[in-house]
Steps between C-alpha positions, in 0.01 A plus 500: 500500500866594411626311806350178358672567165828553697463158653459338166791692352712391799401141461593500124818710549738226507576490126406853394766703329327847475269646755338833454272614793537873445233751627314252704513682832692211667534579872788384712302190632443379140868578398596250784277235369632558144866472646424153633378394136812668349724299732380184338567630155824400312419646160384856544700744314278814464287640783297813471335619824485877411229718637431300812498660839684235719758650746852408598369197691353379177828571312699302770247199447553514130876517541488190711272323236748590234814422694753327278259505209662743241251677275558666170257788591323632805257795455393690811412832329247722699495298822599786729801288635683784659862470614442178703315312225767609262772344714324184506433498124884545449548176685299292236696338241385637159651617180246775458345690789243768439412707798392824348246718660547371844548811707864405561647853552862537622476237758370244245784596265753440787342155558535417126846629497586276790351201327695585180825439689419136555265415222670299214189391304320830427548609135213749468359740767199735465502765762286757294253724677629458853604864593839379580648854516859599453635312806319183402632515132849559637473197726389278208768652278772412751370151547528445118870542529511175688252305289617360170188294441228768447459605134178707501368742750198726474480812707235698322324751707 
């Protein structure tokens, strides 16, 4: 049933500005279909896909669908992205990136830190509830020394 709704959403996605599809159990295969629809959209500014279990391949597909389409906000909270998914998320052009509660740990913090060295669009970053640890927090802190764009960062445990 949901896959039929996804097909309709993708068809009508071209002019949509805000898309909230949080907590819909979107698997990787559907994330790939959604990415195709997103690639045709030139107006989307807010995308919320939090609480969906797609893996790093789904993230890569979404990144391809959003390539050169800057967002104001991308919410991927609670998707269990891990380090590989965080690395891909950091490549997406957005002003606000919420990747809280994604099991990032130290490796994910290091991926985020590497992304912060190159990212010149991100103004707000939510890394809360990711068990970054002391080494992960240090990696992110050091990356902030080379990033003059980021204004808000959430690191709550």
